[in-house]
N, C-alpha and C positions, 0 to 999 in steps of 0.2 A: 422370593426370587428377585434379584436386582433387575431393574429396567435398563433399557439401552442408555437412557439419559444418565442413570446412576453410574453405570459402568464407564461411560465416556467422561463423566465428571470426575470420578475417582482416578482414572488414568491421567487426566489433565492436571489435577491437583498434585499428583505425585511427580509428574514430569516438571511442572513449574517449580515445585519445591526443590527438586534436585538441581534444576538449572540455576536457581537463585543461590544455592549453596556451592555451585561450581562442581557438582558431582555428575552432571549429565553431559554426555559426549557432545562436543560441538566441532564443526569444521574449523580449521584455522582461519584467522583473520585474512591471511594472504589469499585464501580461496574465496572467502566471503566478500572481499573488497571488489572482486570482479563483477559482483551483482549489486553493488551499493550505489544509491542515487542521492541526489540533492534536490531540494525543492526551493525555488525562489518565488516569492509571492508579491514583491513590491513592483507592480507594473508601471507605477508612476515615475520611476527613476530609471531612465534609459541608460544613463552613465553607469549606474551601479549594475544594471543588467549586463552591459558590455563587459565590465570588469569581472562579473561573475562567470561569464562565458570563458574569459581568459583563464580564470582560476580553475575552472572545470577541465580545461584542456591541459593545464599544467599538472593537475592532480589525477588526470586520467579517470575521471568519474564516468561510470557506466551510462547514466541517464540524468539529464537535467530536466526536472519538472517545472513548468511555468504555467501561469494562467493563460486562458484561451487566446487573448489578444496578443500575447508575446510569442506565440508559436511561429508565425511566419518569419519574424526577425531572428529567432534562435535557430530555426531551420536553415536559414541562409548563412548564419555564422558558422554552423557546424557542417556545412555541405561537403567539406573536404576532411572532416574529422570522423573518428569512429564513435564519437559520443552520440547517443540517441536523444531525440527530442521527445519529452513527455508532456502531454497536456493533462492538467488536472481541472476537472469541470465541477463547478458549483462549490468551490472551496474558498474559505474555510467553513462557511455556514450554509448548508444545503437549503434550498428553497425554491429552485426552479421547477415548474411542472414538467412531467415526462416529455411532452411534445417539444419543449424548448431544449431539454437535455439531448434529445435525439438530434435536433438541428445542430447543436453545439458539437456533438460527437462527430457528425458527418463533416462539419466545417473544419474541425481540427485535423481529421484524417486527410482531407483534401489540401490542407495548407501546410503539411510537412510533419505532423506528429507521427512518431514511430510507435508510441505507446500511449494509451489513454487510461486515466483513472477517473471514475465517476463517483462523486460523493453521494451517499444515500442517507437520507434522514432516518436516524434510528428510531424516532418516536412513532414512525408509521407502523412499527411492530405492535404498538399498543392500541391502534385505532380500531381494528376489527379482528375477528377470530380466524377468518379464512385467508386473509392477506392476498386475495386474488389480484387486487390492483397492483400490489408490490410485485407479485410474480410476473404479471403481464408487462409491467414497466421494465423490469430487468431483462426480460426476453426481448423487448422492443429495442433496448440499447444494443444488444448483440446483433440483432437483425439488420441494423443499418450499416454494419461493417462486414468485410469479408470474414469467412469462418476462422481464418488463422491470424487475424489481426489481434495483437495483444490488448485485451480489455480487462480492467480490474475494477472491482467494486470496493469502495472504502466506506467505513462506518465507525462511529464511536460506540464501542461496546460497553462503556461505563454504565449506561442507564438500562441495559438489557439483562434479563435473566439468562441463566445457562441454556434453558430451553429455547429462548428466543435467538440466542447466538447460533445454536445448532440449526434452528429453522432457517436463519439467514444463510448459513453455509449451504444448506440443501437447495434453497431457491437459487443461489448463485451457481450451483452445479447444474441445475435444470436449465438455467439460462446460458450455459456453456461459457461461463466466465473463465478467463485465464487464471484468476486468483482472487483472493479476498484480502483486504488490508485493514488492520486495526489501527485506528487513529488515537493518539494520546495527546490531548490538548493540555492537560495539567497533570500533576502527580496522581497517578491512579494505582491503587494498591494491588489490584488484581490483573494488571495488564498481561503479565507472564502467564497466568492461569487462563486468561481468555484466548491468548495466542495458542497455548497448548490445546485448548478445547477445540478451536478452529482446525488445528492440525489433525486432531483425532477424528473430527466429524467430516473432514474433506478427503476426497480421493487423492492419491499421490500425484495425479496428473495436474492438480490445481496447486498453485503457489499460495503460501500464506505469508503475508507481509506485515510490516510495521511502519507507521508514519509518525514521527515525533522528533524531539530534539535530542537524539542520541549524540553524545559528545566524545565517546572514547571507543577504542577497539574492544575493551572488555565488555561494554554494553552490547556491542554487535554480536560477540560470541555468546553472551548470555541469552540474547533474543533468539539466536539460532538454536541453542540448546533447548529452548522452550518450544521451538517449532517454526520460527520465521526463517524462510529461505531468501527473503528480499527485504531490504531496509531502505526507506526514503527518509533521510535526515534533514532537519531544518538547520543543523549546524554547518556553517560555512566550511568548505574543505580545508581552507588554510588555518582554521581554528580548531579543527578536529584533532584529538590526541591519538596518534598512531603508535604502534609498537616501535621500540628503539631500533630494531633491526630492519624495519620496513623501508623498502626503496621503491620508487616509481619507475 
């Protein structure tokens, strides 16, 4: 008899294959764009950050994610806009201890962040069998915020087994995360399969997201077909390839 892991894996592999072939149903880009975000990570260039804010306003981006220190500036810039301010903590290379991440989460929320993404080191899944420290850390991140504050956990699924990805999804659910985000740093062959696996292993109340350099509307629809209902792209809004019919 097939185990739960085998059933989830088989379901995810099938969904990812259909998504890649364009045979799995996806929401239209017009709908998906309303939940699409952009990440800006160059905190040393204030002029570029200012221009990025202007571009996000022009292209009606849902959320602009920035490093912690840029949150107050962006919050002020968007005070009269509908664009949300996202704080991404410990990105791109996670390494802060849980206590400092807690402080950073609280600081971001107090200084204007509407949404917070916390990067989690994937290799902690290899360190011990019971993962109690990881579970407690995830719970502690949620506990410093109001219950309904949007908090997401992001991780690089590339080095994890299917069982570890499912375990991470379950721990995120226990911690009452708003969602889980798969990060793609480089070309990763199984990213669609990992997204589909997260979607299969997570309740419908949790979002499954993708963070990477998506450059076209076709990529966004493919990611959605695999199970991602939110996308944070590194591609500048003015360089992104939109459908010919799309209007802001």
